Every structure is written in C-alpha cells, then in structure tokens.
Biotite code that builds the C-alpha atoms (Angstrom):
import biotite.structure as struc

atoms = struc.array([
    struc.Atom([97.693, 171.356, 54.778], chain_id="A", res_id=1, res_name="MET", atom_name="CA", element="C"),
    struc.Atom([94.080, 171.339, 53.656], chain_id="A", res_id=2, res_name="GLY", atom_name="CA", element="C"),
    struc.Atom([91.648, 174.325, 53.372], chain_id="A", res_id=3, res_name="PHE", atom_name="CA", element="C"),
    struc.Atom([89.969, 173.790, 56.703], chain_id="A", res_id=4, res_name="GLY", atom_name="CA", element="C"),
    struc.Atom([93.319, 173.680, 58.591], chain_id="A", res_id=5, res_name="GLU", atom_name="CA", element="C"),
    struc.Atom([94.380, 176.847, 56.699], chain_id="A", res_id=6, res_name="ALA", atom_name="CA", element="C"),
    struc.Atom([91.252, 178.555, 57.780], chain_id="A", res_id=7, res_name="VAL", atom_name="CA", element="C"),
    struc.Atom([91.816, 177.580, 61.423], chain_id="A", res_id=8, res_name="ILE", atom_name="CA", element="C"),
    struc.Atom([95.431, 178.718, 61.274], chain_id="A", res_id=9, res_name="ALA", atom_name="CA", element="C"),
    struc.Atom([94.398, 181.981, 59.735], chain_id="A", res_id=10, res_name="ARG", atom_name="CA", element="C"),
    struc.Atom([91.679, 182.589, 62.480], chain_id="A", res_id=11, res_name="LEU", atom_name="CA", element="C"),
    struc.Atom([94.325, 181.929, 65.070], chain_id="A", res_id=12, res_name="TYR", atom_name="CA", element="C"),
    struc.Atom([96.893, 184.288, 63.394], chain_id="A", res_id=13, res_name="GLU", atom_name="CA", element="C"),
    struc.Atom([94.419, 187.085, 63.151], chain_id="A", res_id=14, res_name="LEU", atom_name="CA", element="C"),
    struc.Atom([93.174, 186.614, 66.625], chain_id="A", res_id=15, res_name="CYS", atom_name="CA", element="C"),
    struc.Atom([96.719, 186.825, 67.971], chain_id="A", res_id=16, res_name="ALA", atom_name="CA", element="C"),
    struc.Atom([97.459, 189.985, 65.860], chain_id="A", res_id=17, res_name="GLU", atom_name="CA", element="C"),
    struc.Atom([94.271, 191.638, 67.289], chain_id="A", res_id=18, res_name="GLN", atom_name="CA", element="C"),
    struc.Atom([95.024, 190.344, 70.783], chain_id="A", res_id=19, res_name="LYS", atom_name="CA", element="C"),
    struc.Atom([91.654, 188.527, 71.148], chain_id="A", res_id=20, res_name="ILE", atom_name="CA", element="C"),
    struc.Atom([90.630, 184.916, 71.871], chain_id="A", res_id=21, res_name="THR", atom_name="CA", element="C"),
    struc.Atom([88.524, 182.875, 69.601], chain_id="A", res_id=22, res_name="ILE", atom_name="CA", element="C"),
    struc.Atom([85.875, 183.075, 72.124], chain_id="A", res_id=23, res_name="ASN", atom_name="CA", element="C"),
    struc.Atom([85.980, 186.907, 71.906], chain_id="A", res_id=24, res_name="LYS", atom_name="CA", element="C"),
    struc.Atom([85.845, 186.557, 68.123], chain_id="A", res_id=25, res_name="LEU", atom_name="CA", element="C"),
    struc.Atom([82.740, 184.478, 68.451], chain_id="A", res_id=26, res_name="CYS", atom_name="CA", element="C"),
    struc.Atom([81.069, 187.118, 70.525], chain_id="A", res_id=27, res_name="ASP", atom_name="CA", element="C"),
    struc.Atom([81.957, 189.895, 68.116], chain_id="A", res_id=28, res_name="ARG", atom_name="CA", element="C"),
    struc.Atom([80.776, 187.652, 65.254], chain_id="A", res_id=29, res_name="SER", atom_name="CA", element="C"),
    struc.Atom([77.467, 186.538, 66.759], chain_id="A", res_id=30, res_name="ALA", atom_name="CA", element="C"),
    struc.Atom([78.659, 182.969, 65.982], chain_id="A", res_id=31, res_name="VAL", atom_name="CA", element="C"),
    struc.Atom([78.099, 180.307, 68.689], chain_id="A", res_id=32, res_name="PRO", atom_name="CA", element="C"),
    struc.Atom([81.327, 179.339, 70.247], chain_id="A", res_id=33, res_name="GLN", atom_name="CA", element="C"),
    struc.Atom([80.372, 175.676, 69.977], chain_id="A", res_id=34, res_name="SER", atom_name="CA", element="C"),
    struc.Atom([80.196, 176.105, 66.173], chain_id="A", res_id=35, res_name="THR", atom_name="CA", element="C"),
    struc.Atom([83.689, 177.328, 66.003], chain_id="A", res_id=36, res_name="VAL", atom_name="CA", element="C"),
    struc.Atom([84.977, 174.883, 68.480], chain_id="A", res_id=37, res_name="ASN", atom_name="CA", element="C"),
    struc.Atom([83.532, 171.878, 66.603], chain_id="A", res_id=38, res_name="ASN", atom_name="CA", element="C"),
    struc.Atom([85.356, 173.133, 63.569], chain_id="A", res_id=39, res_name="PHE", atom_name="CA", element="C"),
    struc.Atom([88.666, 173.742, 65.360], chain_id="A", res_id=40, res_name="ILE", atom_name="CA", element="C"),
    struc.Atom([88.529, 170.402, 67.124], chain_id="A", res_id=41, res_name="ASN", atom_name="CA", element="C"),
    struc.Atom([87.634, 168.469, 63.893], chain_id="A", res_id=42, res_name="GLY", atom_name="CA", element="C"),
    struc.Atom([84.188, 167.433, 65.061], chain_id="A", res_id=43, res_name="LYS", atom_name="CA", element="C"),
    struc.Atom([82.938, 169.049, 61.842], chain_id="A", res_id=44, res_name="THR", atom_name="CA", element="C"),
    struc.Atom([84.845, 169.646, 58.616], chain_id="A", res_id=45, res_name="HIS", atom_name="CA", element="C"),
    struc.Atom([82.639, 172.314, 57.143], chain_id="A", res_id=46, res_name="ASN", atom_name="CA", element="C"),
    struc.Atom([82.379, 175.729, 59.029], chain_id="A", res_id=47, res_name="ILE", atom_name="CA", element="C"),
    struc.Atom([80.027, 177.030, 56.356], chain_id="A", res_id=48, res_name="GLY", atom_name="CA", element="C"),
    struc.Atom([80.386, 180.042, 54.114], chain_id="A", res_id=49, res_name="ILE", atom_name="CA", element="C"),
    struc.Atom([78.085, 182.322, 56.061], chain_id="A", res_id=50, res_name="LEU", atom_name="CA", element="C"),
    struc.Atom([79.560, 181.337, 59.425], chain_id="A", res_id=51, res_name="THR", atom_name="CA", element="C"),
    struc.Atom([83.081, 182.114, 57.985], chain_id="A", res_id=52, res_name="LEU", atom_name="CA", element="C"),
    struc.Atom([81.868, 185.473, 56.596], chain_id="A", res_id=53, res_name="LYS", atom_name="CA", element="C"),
    struc.Atom([80.465, 186.321, 59.975], chain_id="A", res_id=54, res_name="LYS", atom_name="CA", element="C"),
    struc.Atom([83.816, 185.555, 61.634], chain_id="A", res_id=55, res_name="LEU", atom_name="CA", element="C"),
    struc.Atom([85.760, 187.622, 58.974], chain_id="A", res_id=56, res_name="ILE", atom_name="CA", element="C"),
    struc.Atom([83.255, 190.429, 59.736], chain_id="A", res_id=57, res_name="ASP", atom_name="CA", element="C"),
    struc.Atom([84.066, 190.135, 63.337], chain_id="A", res_id=58, res_name="GLY", atom_name="CA", element="C"),
    struc.Atom([87.712, 190.480, 62.506], chain_id="A", res_id=59, res_name="LEU", atom_name="CA", element="C"),
    struc.Atom([86.607, 193.783, 60.755], chain_id="A", res_id=60, res_name="GLU", atom_name="CA", element="C"),
    struc.Atom([88.177, 192.844, 57.472], chain_id="A", res_id=61, res_name="MET", atom_name="CA", element="C"),
    struc.Atom([87.083, 191.857, 54.058], chain_id="A", res_id=62, res_name="THR", atom_name="CA", element="C"),
    struc.Atom([86.947, 188.462, 52.531], chain_id="A", res_id=63, res_name="VAL", atom_name="CA", element="C"),
    struc.Atom([89.902, 189.181, 50.125], chain_id="A", res_id=64, res_name="PRO", atom_name="CA", element="C"),
    struc.Atom([91.953, 190.528, 53.026], chain_id="A", res_id=65, res_name="GLU", atom_name="CA", element="C"),
    struc.Atom([91.300, 187.321, 54.877], chain_id="A", res_id=66, res_name="PHE", atom_name="CA", element="C"),
    struc.Atom([92.360, 184.929, 52.185], chain_id="A", res_id=67, res_name="PHE", atom_name="CA", element="C"),
    struc.Atom([95.264, 187.128, 50.980], chain_id="A", res_id=68, res_name="HIS", atom_name="CA", element="C"),
    struc.Atom([97.749, 185.372, 53.104], chain_id="A", res_id=69, res_name="ALA", atom_name="CA", element="C"),
    struc.Atom([100.626, 183.017, 52.332], chain_id="A", res_id=70, res_name="GLU", atom_name="CA", element="C"),
    struc.Atom([98.875, 180.002, 54.018], chain_id="A", res_id=71, res_name="ILE", atom_name="CA", element="C"),
    struc.Atom([96.302, 179.977, 51.257], chain_id="A", res_id=72, res_name="PHE", atom_name="CA", element="C"),
    struc.Atom([98.656, 180.279, 48.198], chain_id="A", res_id=73, res_name="PHE", atom_name="CA", element="C"),
    struc.Atom([99.844, 176.709, 48.225], chain_id="A", res_id=74, res_name="HIS", atom_name="CA", element="C"),
    struc.Atom([97.075, 174.548, 49.485], chain_id="A", res_id=75, res_name="LEU", atom_name="CA", element="C"),
    struc.Atom([96.847, 170.852, 48.712], chain_id="A", res_id=76, res_name="GLU", atom_name="CA", element="C"),
    struc.Atom([94.464, 169.577, 46.133], chain_id="A", res_id=77, res_name="GLN", atom_name="CA", element="C"),
    struc.Atom([91.245, 168.615, 47.986], chain_id="A", res_id=78, res_name="GLU", atom_name="CA", element="C"),
    struc.Atom([90.060, 166.278, 45.196], chain_id="A", res_id=79, res_name="ILE", atom_name="CA", element="C"),
    struc.Atom([92.469, 163.592, 44.544], chain_id="A", res_id=80, res_name="LYS", atom_name="CA", element="C"),
])
C-alpha cells in the first residue's frame, strides 16, 4: 500500500469512527468535495499538504494523531 492509499483508508476509518461521511468531513473542513473525490477516485494522486491539514482539522485532531496509526507504520517505499 502506498502513502495516498493509506491516507484514504485513514480518512474513511476516522469518518466511520465519528459516524460522518466524507461529504460531511468536506463541509467541516471547508474543502471542496470535488477535491477529495478526485483524490479518492484516483483522478489526482496528490491531495496537497494544506488540504490534508484542513481535513485533519475537520476531524478535530492533530497531525500526529492522524498519522499515529498502524496503516502508516509499514508503508511501501515510494521511490524505487
């Protein structure tokens, strides 16, 4: 699993925990739904640092809390 896939999985995991949809997260974060949908659907491979930070803020957590998850502990090497 690559980094982008891990971010998507983590967003879904946290939305499920908070019992919200991705669309609701976009509303909370002031991030256009189309931006997140393009990332989730693979139309873009880069969500952007600031966009990700806004989504993390919308989840009401810190960046370290977001990334402190098993899914990020054993990522594949991106540069081969």
